[in-house]
PDBQT receptor file of N, H, CA, C and O in Angstrom, charges set to zero:
ATOM      1  N   UNK A   1     188.410 113.205 140.884  1.00  0.00    +0.000 N 
ATOM      2  CA  UNK A   1     187.749 113.752 142.036  1.00  0.00    +0.000 C 
ATOM      3  C   UNK A   1     187.353 115.186 141.706  1.00  0.00    +0.000 C 
ATOM      4  O   UNK A   1     188.172 115.968 141.222  1.00  0.00    +0.000 OA
ATOM      5  N   UNK A   2     186.097 115.527 141.970  1.00  0.00    +0.000 N 
ATOM      6  H   UNK A   2     185.432 114.892 142.363  1.00  0.00    +0.000 HD
ATOM      7  CA  UNK A   2     185.547 116.841 141.635  1.00  0.00    +0.000 C 
ATOM      8  C   UNK A   2     184.907 117.424 142.885  1.00  0.00    +0.000 C 
ATOM      9  O   UNK A   2     184.186 116.728 143.599  1.00  0.00    +0.000 OA
ATOM     10  N   UNK A   3     185.169 118.701 143.151  1.00  0.00    +0.000 N 
ATOM     11  H   UNK A   3     185.755 119.267 142.571  1.00  0.00    +0.000 HD
ATOM     12  CA  UNK A   3     184.514 119.368 144.273  1.00  0.00    +0.000 C 
ATOM     13  C   UNK A   3     183.151 119.844 143.799  1.00  0.00    +0.000 C 
ATOM     14  O   UNK A   3     183.045 120.522 142.777  1.00  0.00    +0.000 OA
ATOM     15  N   UNK A   4     182.107 119.489 144.543  1.00  0.00    +0.000 N 
ATOM     16  H   UNK A   4     182.193 118.938 145.373  1.00  0.00    +0.000 HD
ATOM     17  CA  UNK A   4     180.775 119.899 144.118  1.00  0.00    +0.000 C 
ATOM     18  C   UNK A   4     180.433 121.278 144.691  1.00  0.00    +0.000 C 
ATOM     19  O   UNK A   4     181.140 121.781 145.565  1.00  0.00    +0.000 OA
ATOM     20  N   UNK A   5     179.379 121.870 144.212  1.00  0.00    +0.000 N 
ATOM     21  H   UNK A   5     178.805 121.461 143.503  1.00  0.00    +0.000 HD
ATOM     22  CA  UNK A   5     178.975 123.207 144.652  1.00  0.00    +0.000 C 
ATOM     23  C   UNK A   5     177.803 123.163 145.622  1.00  0.00    +0.000 C 
ATOM     24  O   UNK A   5     177.214 124.203 145.915  1.00  0.00    +0.000 OA
ATOM     25  N   UNK A   6     177.453 121.985 146.125  1.00  0.00    +0.000 N 
ATOM     26  H   UNK A   6     177.932 121.140 145.887  1.00  0.00    +0.000 HD
ATOM     27  CA  UNK A   6     176.291 121.837 146.996  1.00  0.00    +0.000 C 
ATOM     28  C   UNK A   6     176.670 121.739 148.464  1.00  0.00    +0.000 C 
ATOM     29  O   UNK A   6     175.798 121.515 149.305  1.00  0.00    +0.000 OA
ATOM     30  N   UNK A   7     177.931 121.899 148.793  1.00  0.00    +0.000 N 
ATOM     31  H   UNK A   7     178.639 122.081 148.110  1.00  0.00    +0.000 HD
ATOM     32  CA  UNK A   7     178.353 121.789 150.179  1.00  0.00    +0.000 C 
ATOM     33  C   UNK A   7     179.032 120.458 150.449  1.00  0.00    +0.000 C 
ATOM     34  O   UNK A   7     179.321 119.693 149.529  1.00  0.00    +0.000 OA
ATOM     35  N   UNK A   8     179.282 120.194 151.727  1.00  0.00    +0.000 N 
ATOM     36  H   UNK A   8     179.047 120.815 152.474  1.00  0.00    +0.000 HD
ATOM     37  CA  UNK A   8     180.040 118.993 152.087  1.00  0.00    +0.000 C 
ATOM     38  C   UNK A   8     179.195 117.922 152.769  1.00  0.00    +0.000 C 
ATOM     39  O   UNK A   8     179.709 117.138 153.568  1.00  0.00    +0.000 OA
ATOM     40  N   UNK A   9     177.927 117.888 152.463  1.00  0.00    +0.000 N 
ATOM     41  H   UNK A   9     177.510 118.525 151.814  1.00  0.00    +0.000 HD
ATOM     42  CA  UNK A   9     177.007 116.946 153.117  1.00  0.00    +0.000 C 
ATOM     43  C   UNK A   9     176.854 115.634 152.330  1.00  0.00    +0.000 C 
ATOM     44  O   UNK A   9     175.741 115.141 152.146  1.00  0.00    +0.000 OA
ATOM     45  N   UNK A  10     177.955 115.090 151.881  1.00  0.00    +0.000 N 
ATOM     46  H   UNK A  10     178.859 115.490 152.030  1.00  0.00    +0.000 HD
ATOM     47  CA  UNK A  10     177.899 113.786 151.229  1.00  0.00    +0.000 C 
ATOM     48  C   UNK A  10     178.986 112.887 151.829  1.00  0.00    +0.000 C 
ATOM     49  O   UNK A  10     179.723 113.310 152.719  1.00  0.00    +0.000 OA
ATOM     50  N   UNK A  11     179.079 111.676 151.348  1.00  0.00    +0.000 N 
ATOM     51  H   UNK A  11     178.480 111.333 150.624  1.00  0.00    +0.000 HD
ATOM     52  CA  UNK A  11     180.035 110.710 151.905  1.00  0.00    +0.000 C 
ATOM     53  C   UNK A  11     181.490 111.118 151.710  1.00  0.00    +0.000 C 
ATOM     54  O   UNK A  11     182.365 110.647 152.437  1.00  0.00    +0.000 OA
ATOM     55  N   UNK A  12     181.759 111.984 150.743  1.00  0.00    +0.000 N 
ATOM     56  H   UNK A  12     181.048 112.366 150.153  1.00  0.00    +0.000 HD
ATOM     57  CA  UNK A  12     183.138 112.358 150.417  1.00  0.00    +0.000 C 
ATOM     58  C   UNK A  12     183.457 113.800 150.799  1.00  0.00    +0.000 C 
ATOM     59  O   UNK A  12     184.372 114.396 150.230  1.00  0.00    +0.000 OA
ATOM     60  N   UNK A  13     182.722 114.369 151.749  1.00  0.00    +0.000 N 
ATOM     61  H   UNK A  13     181.979 113.884 152.211  1.00  0.00    +0.000 HD
ATOM     62  CA  UNK A  13     182.978 115.715 152.287  1.00  0.00    +0.000 C 
ATOM     63  C   UNK A  13     182.985 116.799 151.214  1.00  0.00    +0.000 C 
ATOM     64  O   UNK A  13     183.858 117.668 151.206  1.00  0.00    +0.000 OA
ATOM     65  N   UNK A  14     182.004 116.744 150.303  1.00  0.00    +0.000 N 
ATOM     66  H   UNK A  14     181.295 116.039 150.309  1.00  0.00    +0.000 HD
ATOM     67  CA  UNK A  14     181.878 117.772 149.276  1.00  0.00    +0.000 C 
ATOM     68  C   UNK A  14     182.561 117.449 147.964  1.00  0.00    +0.000 C 
ATOM     69  O   UNK A  14     182.564 118.271 147.048  1.00  0.00    +0.000 OA
ATOM     70  N   UNK A  15     183.134 116.279 147.862  1.00  0.00    +0.000 N 
ATOM     71  H   UNK A  15     183.132 115.611 148.606  1.00  0.00    +0.000 HD
ATOM     72  CA  UNK A  15     183.776 115.855 146.617  1.00  0.00    +0.000 C 
ATOM     73  C   UNK A  15     183.025 114.657 146.066  1.00  0.00    +0.000 C 
ATOM     74  O   UNK A  15     182.290 113.986 146.791  1.00  0.00    +0.000 OA
ATOM     75  N   UNK A  16     183.213 114.394 144.788  1.00  0.00    +0.000 N 
ATOM     76  H   UNK A  16     183.811 114.939 144.200  1.00  0.00    +0.000 HD
ATOM     77  CA  UNK A  16     182.653 113.201 144.188  1.00  0.00    +0.000 C 
ATOM     78  C   UNK A  16     183.594 112.712 143.107  1.00  0.00    +0.000 C 
ATOM     79  O   UNK A  16     184.430 113.461 142.602  1.00  0.00    +0.000 OA
ATOM     80  N   UNK A  17     183.449 111.470 142.767  1.00  0.00    +0.000 N 
ATOM     81  H   UNK A  17     182.770 110.861 143.177  1.00  0.00    +0.000 HD
ATOM     82  CA  UNK A  17     184.299 110.861 141.752  1.00  0.00    +0.000 C 
ATOM     83  C   UNK A  17     183.501 110.697 140.465  1.00  0.00    +0.000 C 
ATOM     84  O   UNK A  17     182.381 110.187 140.481  1.00  0.00    +0.000 OA
ATOM     85  N   UNK A  18     184.082 111.131 139.358  1.00  0.00    +0.000 N 
ATOM     86  H   UNK A  18     184.992 111.545 139.345  1.00  0.00    +0.000 HD
ATOM     87  CA  UNK A  18     183.443 110.971 138.052  1.00  0.00    +0.000 C 
ATOM     88  C   UNK A  18     184.488 110.452 137.065  1.00  0.00    +0.000 C 
ATOM     89  O   UNK A  18     185.689 110.653 137.249  1.00  0.00    +0.000 OA
ATOM     90  N   UNK A  19     184.017 109.792 136.030  1.00  0.00    +0.000 N 
ATOM     91  H   UNK A  19     183.041 109.629 135.880  1.00  0.00    +0.000 HD
ATOM     92  CA  UNK A  19     184.941 109.300 135.009  1.00  0.00    +0.000 C 
ATOM     93  C   UNK A  19     185.406 110.468 134.146  1.00  0.00    +0.000 C 
ATOM     94  O   UNK A  19     184.754 111.510 134.102  1.00  0.00    +0.000 OA
ATOM     95  N   UNK A  20     186.517 110.295 133.471  1.00  0.00    +0.000 N 
ATOM     96  H   UNK A  20     187.047 109.448 133.506  1.00  0.00    +0.000 HD
ATOM     97  CA  UNK A  20     187.000 111.336 132.561  1.00  0.00    +0.000 C 
ATOM     98  C   UNK A  20     185.980 111.598 131.454  1.00  0.00    +0.000 C 
ATOM     99  O   UNK A  20     185.782 112.743 131.047  1.00  0.00    +0.000 OA
ATOM    100  N   UNK A  21     185.338 110.547 130.972  1.00  0.00    +0.000 N 
ATOM    101  H   UNK A  21     185.499 109.617 131.302  1.00  0.00    +0.000 HD
ATOM    102  CA  UNK A  21     184.344 110.704 129.906  1.00  0.00    +0.000 C 
ATOM    103  C   UNK A  21     183.166 111.550 130.394  1.00  0.00    +0.000 C 
ATOM    104  O   UNK A  21     182.694 112.424 129.667  1.00  0.00    +0.000 OA
ATOM    105  N   UNK A  22     182.690 111.302 131.609  1.00  0.00    +0.000 N 
ATOM    106  H   UNK A  22     183.073 110.592 132.199  1.00  0.00    +0.000 HD
ATOM    107  CA  UNK A  22     181.590 112.085 132.171  1.00  0.00    +0.000 C 
ATOM    108  C   UNK A  22     182.008 113.534 132.368  1.00  0.00    +0.000 C 
ATOM    109  O   UNK A  22     181.248 114.447 132.046  1.00  0.00    +0.000 OA
ATOM    110  N   UNK A  23     183.201 113.753 132.892  1.00  0.00    +0.000 N 
ATOM    111  H   UNK A  23     183.818 113.011 133.154  1.00  0.00    +0.000 HD
ATOM    112  CA  UNK A  23     183.712 115.107 133.113  1.00  0.00    +0.000 C 
ATOM    113  C   UNK A  23     183.785 115.871 131.794  1.00  0.00    +0.000 C 
ATOM    114  O   UNK A  23     183.346 117.018 131.710  1.00  0.00    +0.000 OA
ATOM    115  N   UNK A  24     184.333 115.243 130.780  1.00  0.00    +0.000 N 
ATOM    116  H   UNK A  24     184.690 114.311 130.848  1.00  0.00    +0.000 HD
ATOM    117  CA  UNK A  24     184.432 115.897 129.471  1.00  0.00    +0.000 C 
ATOM    118  C   UNK A  24     183.056 116.203 128.888  1.00  0.00    +0.000 C 
ATOM    119  O   UNK A  24     182.859 117.253 128.276  1.00  0.00    +0.000 OA
ATOM    120  N   UNK A  25     182.110 115.295 129.076  1.00  0.00    +0.000 N 
ATOM    121  H   UNK A  25     182.270 114.443 129.574  1.00  0.00    +0.000 HD
ATOM    122  CA  UNK A  25     180.751 115.481 128.577  1.00  0.00    +0.000 C 
ATOM    123  C   UNK A  25     180.054 116.646 129.268  1.00  0.00    +0.000 C 
ATOM    124  O   UNK A  25     179.324 117.399 128.622  1.00  0.00    +0.000 OA
ATOM    125  N   UNK A  26     180.268 116.805 130.573  1.00  0.00    +0.000 N 
ATOM    126  H   UNK A  26     180.861 116.194 131.097  1.00  0.00    +0.000 HD
ATOM    127  CA  UNK A  26     179.553 117.803 131.362  1.00  0.00    +0.000 C 
ATOM    128  C   UNK A  26     180.294 119.137 131.510  1.00  0.00    +0.000 C 
ATOM    129  O   UNK A  26     179.740 120.071 132.089  1.00  0.00    +0.000 OA
ATOM    130  N   UNK A  27     181.518 119.255 131.009  1.00  0.00    +0.000 N 
ATOM    131  H   UNK A  27     181.968 118.496 130.539  1.00  0.00    +0.000 HD
ATOM    132  CA  UNK A  27     182.298 120.475 131.172  1.00  0.00    +0.000 C 
ATOM    133  C   UNK A  27     181.977 121.463 130.063  1.00  0.00    +0.000 C 
ATOM    134  O   UNK A  27     181.951 121.110 128.884  1.00  0.00    +0.000 OA
ATOM    135  N   UNK A  28     181.736 122.692 130.456  1.00  0.00    +0.000 N 
ATOM    136  H   UNK A  28     181.758 122.979 131.414  1.00  0.00    +0.000 HD
ATOM    137  CA  UNK A  28     181.476 123.768 129.509  1.00  0.00    +0.000 C 
ATOM    138  C   UNK A  28     182.582 124.805 129.639  1.00  0.00    +0.000 C 
ATOM    139  O   UNK A  28     182.945 125.199 130.747  1.00  0.00    +0.000 OA
ATOM    140  N   UNK A  29     183.106 125.238 128.526  1.00  0.00    +0.000 N 
ATOM    141  H   UNK A  29     182.811 124.917 127.625  1.00  0.00    +0.000 HD
ATOM    142  CA  UNK A  29     184.139 126.260 128.524  1.00  0.00    +0.000 C 
ATOM    143  C   UNK A  29     183.604 127.460 127.760  1.00  0.00    +0.000 C 
ATOM    144  O   UNK A  29     183.075 127.330 126.656  1.00  0.00    +0.000 OA
ATOM    145  N   UNK A  30     183.749 128.622 128.364  1.00  0.00    +0.000 N 
ATOM    146  H   UNK A  30     184.178 128.728 129.261  1.00  0.00    +0.000 HD
ATOM    147  CA  UNK A  30     183.319 129.849 127.712  1.00  0.00    +0.000 C 
ATOM    148  C   UNK A  30     184.509 130.791 127.658  1.00  0.00    +0.000 C 
ATOM    149  O   UNK A  30     185.102 131.105 128.691  1.00  0.00    +0.000 OA
ATOM    150  N   UNK A  31     184.860 131.239 126.476  1.00  0.00    +0.000 N 
ATOM    151  H   UNK A  31     184.378 130.985 125.637  1.00  0.00    +0.000 HD
ATOM    152  CA  UNK A  31     185.955 132.191 126.308  1.00  0.00    +0.000 C 
ATOM    153  C   UNK A  31     185.379 133.565 126.007  1.00  0.00    +0.000 C 
ATOM    154  O   UNK A  31     184.483 133.711 125.176  1.00  0.00    +0.000 OA
ATOM    155  N   UNK A  32     185.905 134.564 126.692  1.00  0.00    +0.000 N 
ATOM    156  H   UNK A  32     186.633 134.446 127.367  1.00  0.00    +0.000 HD
ATOM    157  CA  UNK A  32     185.451 135.934 126.497  1.00  0.00    +0.000 C 
ATOM    158  C   UNK A  32     186.674 136.801 126.269  1.00  0.00    +0.000 C 
ATOM    159  O   UNK A  32     187.661 136.691 126.996  1.00  0.00    +0.000 OA
ATOM    160  N   UNK A  33     186.614 137.654 125.273  1.00  0.00    +0.000 N 
ATOM    161  H   UNK A  33     185.812 137.744 124.683  1.00  0.00    +0.000 HD
ATOM    162  CA  UNK A  33     187.702 138.596 125.028  1.00  0.00    +0.000 C 
ATOM    163  C   UNK A  33     187.824 139.521 126.229  1.00  0.00    +0.000 C 
ATOM    164  O   UNK A  33     186.820 140.015 126.742  1.00  0.00    +0.000 OA
ATOM    165  N   UNK A  34     189.039 139.754 126.672  1.00  0.00    +0.000 N 
ATOM    166  H   UNK A  34     189.855 139.352 126.255  1.00  0.00    +0.000 HD
ATOM    167  CA  UNK A  34     189.272 140.591 127.852  1.00  0.00    +0.000 C 
ATOM    168  C   UNK A  34     188.690 141.993 127.690  1.00  0.00    +0.000 C 
ATOM    169  O   UNK A  34     188.296 142.611 128.678  1.00  0.00    +0.000 OA
ATOM    170  N   UNK A  35     188.633 142.494 126.486  1.00  0.00    +0.000 N 
ATOM    171  H   UNK A  35     188.953 141.992 125.683  1.00  0.00    +0.000 HD
ATOM    172  CA  UNK A  35     188.083 143.833 126.232  1.00  0.00    +0.000 C 
ATOM    173  C   UNK A  35     186.579 143.905 126.548  1.00  0.00    +0.000 C 
ATOM    174  O   UNK A  35     186.037 144.993 126.741  1.00  0.00    +0.000 OA
ATOM    175  N   UNK A  36     185.923 142.765 126.600  1.00  0.00    +0.000 N 
ATOM    176  H   UNK A  36     186.364 141.881 126.444  1.00  0.00    +0.000 HD
ATOM    177  CA  UNK A  36     184.482 142.734 126.873  1.00  0.00    +0.000 C 
ATOM    178  C   UNK A  36     184.160 142.671 128.365  1.00  0.00    +0.000 C 
ATOM    179  O   UNK A  36     182.994 142.751 128.753  1.00  0.00    +0.000 OA
ATOM    180  N   UNK A  37     185.195 142.528 129.206  1.00  0.00    +0.000 N 
ATOM    181  H   UNK A  37     186.142 142.463 128.891  1.00  0.00    +0.000 HD
ATOM    182  CA  UNK A  37     184.988 142.393 130.646  1.00  0.00    +0.000 C 
ATOM    183  C   UNK A  37     185.170 143.747 131.318  1.00  0.00    +0.000 C 
ATOM    184  O   UNK A  37     186.168 144.425 131.074  1.00  0.00    +0.000 OA
ATOM    185  N   UNK A  38     184.222 144.151 132.160  1.00  0.00    +0.000 N 
ATOM    186  H   UNK A  38     183.411 143.600 132.358  1.00  0.00    +0.000 HD
ATOM    187  CA  UNK A  38     184.364 145.426 132.873  1.00  0.00    +0.000 C 
ATOM    188  C   UNK A  38     185.659 145.455 133.699  1.00  0.00    +0.000 C 
ATOM    189  O   UNK A  38     186.060 144.440 134.269  1.00  0.00    +0.000 OA
ATOM    190  N   UNK A  39     186.298 146.609 133.757  1.00  0.00    +0.000 N 
ATOM    191  H   UNK A  39     185.972 147.434 133.295  1.00  0.00    +0.000 HD
ATOM    192  CA  UNK A  39     187.595 146.731 134.438  1.00  0.00    +0.000 C 
ATOM    193  C   UNK A  39     187.518 146.334 135.912  1.00  0.00    +0.000 C 
ATOM    194  O   UNK A  39     188.491 145.808 136.452  1.00  0.00    +0.000 OA
ATOM    195  N   UNK A  40     186.392 146.573 136.570  1.00  0.00    +0.000 N 
ATOM    196  H   UNK A  40     185.601 147.000 136.132  1.00  0.00    +0.000 HD
ATOM    197  CA  UNK A  40     186.249 146.196 137.982  1.00  0.00    +0.000 C 
ATOM    198  C   UNK A  40     186.355 144.684 138.157  1.00  0.00    +0.000 C 
ATOM    199  O   UNK A  40     186.964 144.210 139.116  1.00  0.00    +0.000 OA
ATOM    200  N   UNK A  41     185.774 143.937 137.248  1.00  0.00    +0.000 N 
ATOM    201  H   UNK A  41     185.279 144.322 136.469  1.00  0.00    +0.000 HD
ATOM    202  CA  UNK A  41     185.834 142.478 137.319  1.00  0.00    +0.000 C 
ATOM    203  C   UNK A  41     187.248 141.999 137.003  1.00  0.00    +0.000 C 
ATOM    204  O   UNK A  41     187.742 141.077 137.652  1.00  0.00    +0.000 OA
ATOM    205  N   UNK A  42     187.902 142.601 136.028  1.00  0.00    +0.000 N 
ATOM    206  H   UNK A  42     187.501 143.350 135.501  1.00  0.00    +0.000 HD
ATOM    207  CA  UNK A  42     189.269 142.225 135.685  1.00  0.00    +0.000 C 
ATOM    208  C   UNK A  42     190.189 142.409 136.898  1.00  0.00    +0.000 C 
ATOM    209  O   UNK A  42     191.033 141.556 137.171  1.00  0.00    +0.000 OA
ATOM    210  N   UNK A  43     190.027 143.528 137.628  1.00  0.00    +0.000 N 
ATOM    211  H   UNK A  43     189.342 144.221 137.407  1.00  0.00    +0.000 HD
ATOM    212  CA  UNK A  43     190.837 143.750 138.819  1.00  0.00    +0.000 C 
ATOM    213  C   UNK A  43     190.613 142.653 139.849  1.00  0.00    +0.000 C 
ATOM    214  O   UNK A  43     191.563 142.218 140.500  1.00  0.00    +0.000 OA
ATOM    215  N   UNK A  44     189.374 142.199 140.010  1.00  0.00    +0.000 N 
ATOM    216  H   UNK A  44     188.602 142.552 139.482  1.00  0.00    +0.000 HD
ATOM    217  CA  UNK A  44     189.083 141.132 140.972  1.00  0.00    +0.000 C 
ATOM    218  C   UNK A  44     189.672 139.797 140.530  1.00  0.00    +0.000 C 
ATOM    219  O   UNK A  44     190.079 138.997 141.373  1.00  0.00    +0.000 OA
ATOM    220  N   UNK A  45     189.725 139.545 139.236  1.00  0.00    +0.000 N 
ATOM    221  H   UNK A  45     189.395 140.195 138.551  1.00  0.00    +0.000 HD
ATOM    222  CA  UNK A  45     190.255 138.298 138.730  1.00  0.00    +0.000 C 
ATOM    223  C   UNK A  45     191.765 138.208 138.835  1.00  0.00    +0.000 C 
ATOM    224  O   UNK A  45     192.318 137.115 138.955  1.00  0.00    +0.000 OA
ATOM    225  N   UNK A  46     192.431 139.349 138.791  1.00  0.00    +0.000 N 
ATOM    226  H   UNK A  46     191.982 140.236 138.693  1.00  0.00    +0.000 HD
ATOM    227  CA  UNK A  46     193.894 139.356 138.854  1.00  0.00    +0.000 C 
ATOM    228  C   UNK A  46     194.284 139.381 140.283  1.00  0.00    +0.000 C 
ATOM    229  O   UNK A  46     195.474 139.392 140.598  1.00  0.00    +0.000 OA
TER     230      UNK A  46
């Protein structure tokens, strides 16, 4: 079950079901060194 970003105007109140294979295919991970993030953003994340 995945929460979508388009709101809750679907049959599952903003969620949808996807297979693990589809999720893995569509998932993007981006890693950023903490030193590259502005301190204001780091404070908001913590």
